C-alpha positions, 0 to 999 in steps of 0.5 A, spaced: 460 555 508 455 557 513 458 558 520 458 553 526 456 556 533 460 555 539 458 554 546 463 559 550 461 557 557 462 549 555 469 551 552 471 556 557 469 551 563 474 545 559 480 550 559 479 552 566 478 544 568 484 542 564 489 547 566 487 546 574 488 538 573 495 540 569 497 544 575 495 539 580 500 533 577 506 538 576 505 540 583 505 533 585 511 531 581 515 537 583 518 539 576 516 542 569 513 536 565 516 539 558 523 540 561 527 535 557 533 535 562 529 535 568 525 529 566 531 525 564 534 527 570 528 525 575 527 518 571 534 516 571 534 517 579 528 512 578 533 507 574 530 509 567 536 512 563 532 514 557 535 517 551 529 522 550 523 524 552 519 524 546 511 521 547 512 515 543 518 513 548 515 515 554 509 511 552 513 504 551 515 505 559 508 507 561 506 501 565 513 500 568 512 506 573 506 511 575 511 517 573 510 515 566 503 516 566 503 522 570 508 525 565 504 523 559 497 525 562 500 532 564 503 534 558 496 532 554 492 537 559 497 542 558 497 541 550 490 542 550 490 548 554 495 551 550 492 549 543 484 550 545 485 555 550 482 562 550 486 564 545 483 559 540 476 563 542 479 570 541 482 568 534 477 564 531 470 567 534 466 572 530 460 576 532 454 571 535 460 566 537 460 564 530 466 561 527 467 560 519 472 555 517 476 554 511 474 547 508 478 543 502 474 537 499 480 533 498 485 537 503 488 531 507 494 527 504 489 521 504 484 525 500 479 526 505 476 533 507 480 538 511 479 545 514 483 550 516 483 557 520 481 553 525 483 546 523 476 543 526 478 536 525 484 536 530 479 538 535 480 532 540 474 527 539 477 521 543 481 520 549 475 520 553 479 518 560 481 525 560 475 528 558 478 531 551 472 528 547 468 534 551 471 539 546 466 537 541 460 538 545 461 545 545 459 546 537 452 547 537 447 549 532 446 556 530 439 556 530 435 556 537 432 549 538 436 547 532 440 540 532 447 538 529 447 533 524 453 529 523 454 524 517 460 520 514 461 516 508 460 508 511 467 505 511 470 509 505 477 507 506 476 499 506 471 500 500 476 504 496 481 499 498 477 493 495 475 496 489 483 498 488 486 492 490 481 487 487 482 482 493 477 477 492 475 476 499 474 484 501 470 485 494 465 480 496 464 483 503 463 490 500 459 487 494 454 484 499 453 490 504 457 487 509 460 491 515 467 490 512 471 492 518 466 486 522 468 481 516 476 483 517 474 482 525 471 475 524 477 473 520 482 474 525 477 471 530 477 465 526 484 464 525 486 466 533 480 461 535 478 467 540 473 473 540 477 479 537 473 486 538 471 490 532 475 496 534 482 491 533 479 489 527 478 496 524 485 498 526 488 492 523 484 493 517 486 500 516 493 500 519 495 494 513 493 499 508 496 505 511 503 501 512 503 500 519 509 496 522 508 491 527 511 496 532 506 501 530 500 497 530 502 494 537 503 501 540 496 503 537 492 498 539 496 496 546 498 489 544 505 486 544 509 486 537 509 479 537 501 479 537 501 485 532 506 480 528 501 475 528 495 479 526 499 482 520 500 475 518 493 473 518 491 479 514 496 478 509 494 470 508 486 472 508 487 479 503 493 477 499 490 482 494 490 488 498 497 487 501 500 486 493 496 493 491 499 496 497 506 494 496 505 496 489 502 503 490 507 505 496 513 502 491 512 508 486 514 513 492 521 511 490 520 513 483 517 520 485 523 521 489 520 520 496 526 517 499 524 517 506 517 514 504 521 508 500 525 507 506 519 506 511 516 502 505 522 497 504 522 496 512 515 494 512 516 489 506 522 486 510 518 485 516 512 482 512 516 477 509 519 475 516 512 474 518 511 469 512 517 466 512 522 467 518 527 462 516 528 466 510 528 460 505 522 461 501 523 464 493 520 470 493 516 470 486 512 476 482 510 478 475 511 486 476 518 487 474 519 494 478 517 491 484 521 485 484 527 488 482 526 494 487 527 489 492 533 485 489 537 492 487 534 498 491 533 495 498 540 495 500 541 502 499 534 504 502 535 500 509 543 498 509 542 496 516 539 490 514 544 488 509 545 481 511 537 479 511 537 483 504 543 479 502 539 472 504 533 474 501 535 477 494 538 470 492 531 467 492 528 473 488 525 472 481 520 474 476 515 468 475 518 467 468 525 467 471 523 462 476 519 457 471 525 457 467 529 454 473 523 449 475 524 442 473 517 440 474 515 446 469 521 444 464 519 437 464 512 439 463 513 443 457 518 438 454 513 433 454 507 437 451 511 440 445 514 433 444 508 430 443 507 431 436 509 436 430 501 438 429 501 440 437 507 444 436 505 448 430 499 450 434 503 454 438 507 458 433 503 464 433 506 471 432 508 475 439 510 482 439 514 483 446 515 490 449 519 489 456 519 493 462 525 498 462 527 494 469 527 488 465 532 491 460 537 493 465 538 486 468 545 483 467 547 476 467 545 471 473 550 467 477 547 460 475 548 462 467 540 461 466 536 467 463 534 473 467 530 479 465 528 480 458 531 474 456 528 470 461 521 472 458 523 471 451 526 464 452 520 462 456 515 464 451 519 461 445 520 454 449 512 454 449 512 454 442 511 462 441 514 466 435 517 472 439 519 478 436 523 482 441 521 490 440 527 495 440 522 500 442 525 504 448 521 507 454 513 507 453 513 514 456 509 512 462 516 512 466 513 510 473 508 515 475 510 520 470 505 519 465 499 518 470 499 525 471 495 530 467 500 535 466 505 530 463 500 526 459 501 529 452 509 529 453 508 521 455 504 520 449 509 523 444 514 519 447 510 513 446 509 515 438 517 515 438 517 508 437 512 504 441 506 506 438 508 505 431 511 499 432 504 496 434 499 500 430 496 497 424 496 501 418 489 503 418 490 506 425 491 514 426 495 516 432 490 518 438 489 525 440 493 526 446 488 531 449 483 525 449 484 520 455 482 513 453 477 511 458 480 505 462 474 500 463 473 493 467 474 490 460 481 493 460 483 489 466 479 483 464 484 483 458 490 484 462 488 477 465 486 474 458 479 474 460 476 477 454 478 476 446 484 480 445 485 485 439 491 484 436 496 489 433 499 489 426 502 482 426 500 478 432 498 478 440 502 484 444 505 482 450 508 487 456 510 485 463 509 492 466 502 494 468 504 501 466 506 499 459 500 496 458 496 501 460 500 506 456 499 501 450 492 501 451 491 509 451 496 510 445 493 504 440 487 502 443 490 495 443 489 491 449 496 488 451 496 482 456 502 479 461 506 474 458 504 470 464 497 469 461 500 466 455 504 461 459 498 459 463 493 458 457 499 454 454 499 449 461 491 449 461 490 447 454 495 441 454 494 439 462 490 437 467 491 441 474 493 435 477 499 434 472 502 440 476 502 438 483 508 435 484 514 435 490 518 440 485 512 444 482 513 452 484 506 451 488 509 446 493 515 450 494 512 456 498 513 461 493 510 468 495 508 473 491 510 481 493 
């Protein structure tokens, strides 16, 4: 790419200024601000006994004594001089004060553009109070009397988040052309009954997607952890689709071996649950087996220091299938429907082929003696009159995120061809070409929700509890499978009025929360 020109006079002036300011502060303090031992000793003399002098630790005490602000400020100046000093000019400038950076279109972990040699995106753009933002003014047009054009994609992350999560509220804001960050800000303001700045709304909006904890959000925006928890609770309630999608996405980190990331994610989920249900009494209900069973079985290994809390939570963790089987109101409802007449019962003898998620297959016995895992789904469908064939088809081949990756696609499809695909495909259907990827359209997702006509397999409707399993079946057979809960919902809607479901024991009245 073309080079950018640097105004070396401005750059050198900033280096000189920051170097002098750092020296003034250190002379006033009387010690080296980067000396861990000395800083701890001086703080101890003032009654502050810290374990370390890391930036985040000092930041916690910043308002408690002026010395903390002085140390942090001095370190900022010295870091700027070291990182963006004369050596930076010597290493990266070429003839004519031109600089040629190496750009990568998707170089950052978040998918953003990045560059190296030098990493221009790390040049300070904020910290106006210390004047660090002035570094950016040193980049000028290489053409005499030319101008620098700065452009950016408008609200890229929230727009992608709205599409990926399919959250109704965020999607509506994105489609209307509204400022999404302002929309989130207005939601927070309305719930708090006081005006919230757009910057705070933006920080909350992005922070929730990237998995900030209450501590992290509080530190970033300068509020208390209690205030951060309140904001997160409002966001969770206003945008449940975003929260569910983020949880599902991050939970895949465990299947990829990113244990540290999984530990952080587990901690954030537990924090979020405490926001929604502080007494830790509400049922936690979901429809995606790996999400529910990860919380039920893996969290204790990931965050053992929260053993007591997790033990209390997992007593109330259910797949929706398991939860409905234990619902007195639901059981009374479907018994009444099926007992109404033999004709009505015959209407629900439609053949169902059920491919369960592997996590379901691995579930053992429940303490209450009622079915869980695969058995719960089969029992629930049969109790509603469906003729269920439980398929012994092993793994679909997707294996978490394995089959999503281009280099594993062919192998993933071969695994599906071992048992699953032949069991579902009609005799006239040929095996797919593993080199041709089937397009995943909006219709696929609508079919997942039972919103478009279903294309049946060899003998009846295909159902599967795993989102990845359903995608694999579409890719390998062209059949649109659905989640079994869709059949249960259709069963209820066709034979009851919504008011019939509203009772003191109905799940909707028992504060069940999906994760």
